[in-house]
N, C-alpha and C positions, 0 to 999 in steps of 0.2 A: 851712316849706312846700317850699322848694327841696330840702332834704335828703330829704324824703319822696319827692318826685318823682324825684330822682336815684336813690334806693334802689329804687324801682319799676322804673326803666329798667334798672338793673343786674341786678335779679332776673329780669326778662323776658329780658334778654340771656343770662344764665346758663342759664335753662331751654331757650332755643332752642339754645344751644351744646351742652348735654347731649343734647338730642333728636337734633341733627345727628350728634353723636358716636356715639350708639347706632345710628343708621341707617347710619353709615359702617362699623360693626364688621362683619367678615365673618361669614357664617353659621357655626353651630356644627355640627360633624360628630358624629353619634351612631351607635352600632353596636349592634344588638340581638343578644344572644348567649344561649346556654344556660348557666345558672349552673353546671352540672356539667361539661359537656364543652367549654365555651368555643366551641362551634361557632356559626356564624351561624344565626339563625332566619329562614328564607326567606319565611314567610307571616305575619309580625307585622302587627297593626293598630296604627298609630302615629297618635295623635290630638293635635292642637294646638287647644285651644278647641273650636270647632264644626267643625273641618276634619280630615278623615282624609287622611293623605299616601298617595300611590300606593305600593303594595307593591313592595318591592325584594327580589329573591331573594338578594342578597348580604347583606341585613341592614343595609346602609348607608343613612343618611338625613342630610339637611341641614335644620337648623331655624334660624329667625331668632335672632340674638343676644339679642333682646328677649323671647324666649319665657320665660314664668314657670314653666311646667311641661309635661311630656310624659306622656301616658297611653299605656301599652303593654300589649298582650295578644296571645296566640296560642293556637291549639288545643293542648292538652296542657301548658299552663303556667298559673301563677297570674297574674292581672292586677296591674299595679303602676303607680302614679303617681309620677313622679320630679320633684322640685322643681328649679329652676334651680341652686340651691346643690349639690344632689346630682349633677346632671349635670356640674357643674364639678369636684367632688371625685373623681368617677369617671372623669374625662377622656373623657366621652362614651360609655363602655363600659357599656351598660345591660343587666343580666342578668336573665333571667326564670327562676324556679325550676320545674322540671318537676313536673307534678301530674296524676294520673289520678283522675277522679271515680269514686267507688263509692257510688252513691246508692240510698236506699230511699224508696219512695213512701209518703207519709202523707196521709190525707184531711183535710178541714176538721174532721172530727169527731175523728180520731185525734190531731191536734196539741193538742187541748183535753182529751184523756183520758189521765190518768196511767197507766191500765191498758194502754193501747196505746202511748203515747209512751215510757214509761220503759224497756220492754224494747228498743225501738229504740235509745235512747240508750246502753243498756248494750252493745249490739252495737258501736256506734260507739266507745265508750270502750275496748272490747277490741280494736279494730283491724279488725273485720269489715267496716266501711264508714266513709265519711268525709263523707257528704253526705245531705241531706234534700231531696226534691222535694215541695213543699207546695202544695196547692190554695189559690189566692187568688181565682180566679174558677172556680166549680165547674161540674160537668157539667150542673147545673140553672140555670146563668146567674147564680148568686148571688155577690155579693162578700162574703166572710166577715170583713171587717175594716172599720174606720170610714173608708171612702173619702170623699174630698172632691169626687168627680165628681158634679155636679148631676144628670146623666142617670140615674145609678144610683139615686138617691132617687126620681126621677120615675117610673121604670118598675117599682118594687118589688123591686129587686135587693138591697136591704139589709134583708132580713127576719130575718137572723140574724147574730150576731157570735160567732165562736169564736176569732178572733185580735183581741185588744183593741188591739194596737199593732204594726204591721209592723216599725217601727224597733226596738222592744224585743225582738221575736221574733228579728230578725236579729242584734242585738247579743248576745243570749243564746247563739245558735248560734255566732257567731264566737268568743265567749269560750271555747267548748269545742272550737274548731278545726274547726267544721263548715262545709262549703261549702254555701251556701244557694241553692236553686233555686225560683223562683216559677213554678208551673204555671198557665197561663191557658187555659181552654177557650174557643176563639175564636168560631167561627161557629155553634156549636150553642148557641142562646141564646133560650130560651123567653120570659123576661121582656121582652127587647127586641123580639122578634118580635110578641108579643101586644099590647104597649103601643103599638108603632108598626108596624102592618101594612105600611105603605109601605116599611119597611126589610127586610121578611121575604121569604123564598123562597116562591113560590106554585105551586100546581098549575095546569094549563092551564085549569081551570074557574073560576079566581080564588080558590079557597080556600087557606088557609095550608097549606103542606107540613108534615106531621108524620112523623117517622121511626117505626120499629117500637117504639121506647120511648115513643112519643107525646110527643116533644120537638120543638119547632119550631127552625128554622134561619133565620139572617139572611143577607142578600145580600152576598157578599164584594166586590161592586162599589160598594156604597153608601159614600160618603165619611163619612157619619155613623157607620156601623158601624165602619169602620176607625178613625176618630178615637176612638171609645169604647174599643176594645180597646187601642189604643196609649196612651191615657190611663191605663189600668190598668197597663200595662207601665212607664210612666214613674213611677207611684207606687211600684211595686216597686223600680225602680232608685234612686229618691230615698231609699227606706228602707234601701238598702245591700245588697240581694240581689246575689249574685255572678253570677247568671244568670237571664234571663227566658226561659221555655220556652213556646212556643205549641203547644197541642194542638188537635185538630180544626181545623187550619188548612187547610181543604179545602172542596170542595163535598160535599153529602151523597151517599152511595152509594144510588142509586135508579133503578129501571127506569122510573119515571114521567117524563113531560116536565115539567121544572121551568122556572119563569119567574123571571128575574132582570132587573136593569136594564142588563146588558151582554151581550156575546157569550157563548154557551154551547157553542160548538164547542171542540175540544181546545185550539187556540191561545188562544182567549178565556179558557178556564178557567185555563190555565197562567199567562197574563198577570195575571189577577185575583189569584192566590195569590202569585206572585213579586213583583208590584208592592206588595202589602200588606206583605210581609216587608221590601222595600226601604224603604217608608215608615216602618216600625217601626225599622229600623236607623238611619235618619236621625234620628229623634226621640230615640234612645237614645245618640247619639254623645257628648253631654257627660258621660256617667256611667261610661264605661269598663266597661260590663257586658257579659258574654257573652250572645249571643242564639242560641237553638236552636229547632228545629222537629221535632215528632214526625211520622213518615211511616209508611205501611204497609210491612210487611215485603216484600211482593211488588213494591214500587216498585223494589227493587234488581234485579229481573229483568225487569219489564215495560218495553218500550221506549216505550210511550205514557204517558199521564198517569193510567192506571188509572181513567179516567172521572171523576176527582175533582179534577183540577188539580195533582196532585203529579207533576211530571216531574223525575226525579233530577238530570239535568244542569242544570236551571234552579234547583232548590232549593239545591244545594250552594254556589254562589257567593253566595247571598243571606243566609247565616247563618254564625255561628262554628262551630256544631255541628249535625250532622244525626243524629237519633235514630230509626233504623228500629226498628219493633216486631217483633222477631225471635222471637216466641213460637212454639215448634215446634207447639203446638196449632193455631195459626192457619194453618199451611201444609197445608191439607187436600188439596191436589193434589200435595204434595211438591215436590221439585226434581230436576233431572236426576241420575240415579244413586241417588236416595233417594226413591222413591215413597211410602214409609211413614215419615214423619218421626219417629215415636215408637217404632219397633220396638226399636232398640238405642241405647246411648249413642253409638255411632258416627254414627247418623242424627241424633241431637240435636246433636252436635258439628258435623256437616256443614251443618246448616241455618244455624247461626250463622256459622261460618267462611266457607263458600262465598258466603253472601249479602254479607258484608262484603268479601270478595275481589272479588266481582262489582261492587260499588259503586265500589271503587277502580279496577278495570280500566276501567269505563265512563267515569268522570269524571276520571281521572288526578289525583285529589285526594290530599292528605296523608291517610294512614290515620287520623291523629289527629283529623280532622274528624268522624269517625263515632264515636258512642257508642250502642251498642244498648240497647234495652229487652229484658231477659231475663225468662223465665217463672219465677215463684215461686208459682204456684198449681196446683192439681190439673188435670190434663188433662181437657178436656171433650169432645174430638172423636173420640178414638181408643180408647185402652185405659183411660181414667180413671186414668192413672198418677199416683201421688203424687210431687210434686217434692220430694225430700229432698236430703241432702248430695251424693250422686253426681250428680244431675241439675243442681244448681246449679253444682257444681265444673266439670263438663264444659262448661257454657255459658260460664263465666268463662274457662276455659282457651281455648276457641275465640276469644273476644273478644281475649284477650291475644295469642294466636298470630297473629291478623290485624292486630296492632299498632294496634288502635283505642285511643281515649283513655278507657279505663275502661268502665263499664257502669252500668246502673240496673236495679233489680229492681222488678217490679210485683206487688203483691198488694193487691187492693181492700179487703181486711179488715185490712191493716196488720199481719199476723202473719208474722214472719220468724224465729221461734225454731225450733230443731230442724232447721235446714237447713245447718248447718256453717259459719255465718258468724262466730260470736263468736271462734273461734280461727283464722279463716282457712279457706278452702275445703279440703276433704279432698283428698288427693293422688289423682289419677286418671291412669292410663297414657294417653299420647297415642294416640288412635285413628288408624286409617288415613284419610287425607284424600283425596278425589277431586277432580279438576278439574271445575268446573262448566261446562256448555255449554247455552245456551238458557235459557228460562224459562217458567213457567206462571202460572196465575191465582191470585189471592188467595183466602183462605178466610173463614169466618164469624167473627163476633165472639165471643170467649170470654165465658162467663157472668160471669167475674170479671176480665175484661181490658178494656182500652180500645181494642183493635183492632176493626175492623169488616170487613165483607165487600165488597171491591172487585170490580170486574168482571173477567172473564177477559181475558187478553191476546188481541190480535187473531188470533194464529196458533194459538189453542187452542180446542177445542170448548167450547161453552157447557155449563155444569153447572147443575143445579137450585140456585138460591140459597136457602140456609136463611134463616129469619127472624132478624132481629137481636133477641136477647133483651133483656129489661129490665135496667137497671143493677143491680148488687148492692146490697142494702139497706145503709144506713149502718152503719158498724162500731160506732158509739156515738152516743148522743144529746148534743147540745151542752149545756153547763152554763151 
């Protein structure tokens, strides 16, 4: 009995000594560097458990000796988690591999259709792209996978399944070296708005607001709405997606007076959107997943929030990547020096290049924080120009020349063959670039694009706003 008691005392003493010894150990210095150039990474996100360390432009950080792992990511690099043993063996020098996303959008139907999916995978295998952007919460507010979120079942958002397991999907993609992006349509959500009208955006007469596609929207101020979309993002992160991308993360573009539960002036709109992104960022901290937000192309030029809560200077620090929708067809009013954005390849180049340059100029952000959506569908607004190898190549070149972190191509029908991707973009001579000055209003939503028509900037004359067309029909039926 005495021996047992003595053993217990000795064990407790040893544990206390070990704990004290660990606490007495000095912090461990780590240094975030580029794996190729060995240069410091000035804007890395360094995460310990549920805590993000303050950014250090020198790339130097100090972590407790007891830290079991460090999660590290930065725009333009692959995210990595380092164990304590790896940190020790690397002597604190933690290298990230440069990586530029080249993504192709695929719908909830396309991912389940061999006829649409296989040609895209062939492009990726040939080196024409390296990423998929996949709907997991659709434009119609449906979750296309077996979500465990109770609210999704309650509101009828689980009416179809085209992805039978998010984890299996991600693992299959990673096995082929594919960077996997989960697209979440955020505040355009008919199932939630109709099942819970108290969460919806209303008109002044009390009726639900419906856009021109007859889709309802939910209130960005409502905590229940935010929690639901963040829960979807967390399910994507747990499944292993490399990035969670919020689309329609804005107020609807409407000339009608809209009623929500919070302020609707510009400051209120901006706060609603950026605070949602901040809440999502906090919830995603444990998963070392990149977070991105899709924004209007003219947000790069408009000094206000474009009437929808997207103010560039406020969006940029809230996410890892900003994805402006720089479809030339969407720039109906042109940009300075290029009033007709579809006339020549020079005009197409300048829409992309100067919009990205303007974004960096305004925000002083790392150019790699920007990854544009590029047009891979037939022009709908000007000359009905078919976007083939030349048009794709010149957009890609503009993105590269602006030093952005890759690009994404949008085609609602998921058809990317015949546009020069499989063997890499065709060579195109660099066009003359002009320096942008000033900005104009945004344009209408393309028939097969996800861009919409924001309001003109304050210093520009009002133009007649075209109707927002209905979404393109599904590319294929779910099986």
